[in-house]
C-alpha positions in Angstrom: -44.3 69.7 -8.2 -41.9 72.6 -8.3 -38.3 72.5 -7.1 -35.8 75.2 -7.8 -33.1 74.3 -10.4 -29.8 73.1 -8.8 -31.5 72.4 -5.4 -30.4 69.2 -3.7 -32.6 66.2 -4.6 -35.6 65.7 -2.3 -38.4 64.1 -4.3 -39.9 61.3 -2.2 -36.9 60.7 0.0 -36.6 61.3 3.8 -33.5 63.6 3.5 -31.9 65.7 0.8 -29.4 63.9 -1.5 -26.6 66.4 -1.6 -24.7 65.1 -4.7 -27.9 65.0 -6.8 -29.3 68.3 -8.1 -32.8 68.9 -9.3 -33.4 70.4 -12.8 -36.6 71.1 -14.6 -39.2 70.5 -11.9 -41.6 73.1 -13.3 -45.0 74.2 -12.2 -47.6 76.6 -13.6 -47.4 78.9 -10.5 -43.6 79.4 -10.6 -41.5 81.4 -13.1 -38.7 79.6 -15.0 -35.9 80.6 -17.3 -36.9 80.5 -21.0 -34.6 80.0 -24.0 -34.6 78.6 -27.4 -33.2 75.0 -27.4 -30.3 74.5 -29.6 -30.4 71.4 -31.8 -27.2 69.8 -30.4 -28.6 70.0 -26.8 -32.1 68.8 -27.7 -30.9 65.9 -29.8 -28.6 64.8 -27.0 -31.4 65.0 -24.5 -33.7 62.9 -26.7 -30.9 60.3 -27.2 -30.5 59.9 -23.4 -34.1 59.1 -22.8 -33.9 55.3 -23.0 -30.6 54.8 -21.2 -30.8 57.4 -18.5 -34.4 56.9 -17.4 -34.8 56.0 -13.7 -37.4 56.1 -11.0 -40.2 54.8 -13.2 -43.5 55.3 -11.6 -46.9 53.7 -12.1 -49.2 56.3 -13.7 -48.3 59.6 -15.4 -47.7 63.2 -14.4 -49.6 65.6 -16.6 -48.0 68.8 -17.9 -49.1 71.5 -15.6 -48.1 74.2 -18.1 -50.3 73.2 -20.9 -52.8 71.0 -18.9 -52.8 68.0 -21.2 -55.8 65.8 -20.8 -54.9 62.5 -22.5 -55.2 59.4 -20.3 -51.5 58.7 -20.5 -48.6 61.1 -20.2 -47.6 63.9 -22.5 -46.7 62.6 -25.9 -43.7 64.4 -27.4 -43.8 63.5 -31.1 -40.0 64.0 -31.5 -39.4 60.8 -29.6 -42.8 59.2 -29.8 -43.2 58.2 -26.1 -45.5 59.1 -23.3 -43.6 61.3 -20.9 -44.4 61.9 -17.3 -43.7 58.7 -15.5 -39.9 58.7 -14.8 -36.8 60.8 -14.3 -33.7 61.3 -16.3 -30.4 61.3 -14.4 -27.4 62.8 -16.1 -23.9 63.1 -14.6 -22.3 66.5 -14.6 -19.5 67.0 -17.1 -16.9 66.5 -14.3 -18.9 63.7 -12.7 -19.0 65.5 -9.3 -22.8 65.6 -9.2 -25.8 64.1 -10.9 -28.6 66.1 -12.4 -32.1 64.7 -11.8 -34.9 65.9 -14.0 -38.4 64.6 -14.6 -38.6 63.0 -18.1 -41.1 65.8 -18.9 -38.0 68.0 -19.3 -38.0 67.0 -23.0 -41.5 68.4 -23.3 -40.7 71.5 -21.3 -37.7 72.3 -23.5 -39.5 71.6 -26.8 -43.0 73.0 -26.1 -42.5 75.6 -23.3 -39.0 76.9 -24.2 -37.7 76.0 -20.7 -34.0 77.0 -20.6 -32.1 74.8 -18.1 -28.9 76.0 -16.6 -25.8 76.0 -18.9 -24.1 73.4 -16.7 -27.0 71.0 -17.4 -27.0 71.7 -21.1 -23.3 70.9 -21.3 -23.7 67.7 -19.1 -26.4 66.4 -21.5 -24.2 67.0 -24.5 -21.2 65.3 -22.8 -23.3 62.4 -21.6 -24.6 61.7 -25.0 -21.0 61.0 -26.1 -20.3 58.7 -23.2 -22.4 55.5 -23.0 -20.6 53.8 -20.1 -22.4 55.6 -17.3 -25.0 53.4 -15.5 -27.9 55.7 -14.5 -29.9 52.9 -12.7 -26.9 51.9 -10.5 -26.1 55.6 -9.7 -29.7 56.3 -8.9 -29.9 53.3 -6.6 -26.7 54.3 -4.8 -27.7 57.9 -4.4 -31.2 57.2 -3.2 -30.0 54.6 -0.7 -27.8 57.2 0.9 -31.0 59.3 1.7 -32.2 56.4 3.9 -29.0 56.0 6.0 
């Protein structure tokens, strides 16, 4: 499912969540920014996978860019996990917003040269150096606001 980068979060909620911005919701029928991933950003993104994974779903979303056909999600060998069943929530560098990306963003960056906005890249690098942010609690708080 495609959503424009930096749009307010609206995936499976009744109203948009204004302080949560969508990043990396790609589709094969929509253009996206491409760039080579720098090592610092990519390593930081991989390192955040276990601690910033939220909204875990039953089942897997397949990559619509390379049309993977395995029974599970897309396997990205750099972290040896099946991607496509959760989101990664990352606080902005100044903590004013949260960036919500499908966990497939790791695959999109590594395999399809997706180039997320610079503010997201910097937020990922900063978040990797700050382990005290609770993604699950922030996700719950933000999503609850969409139902009020």
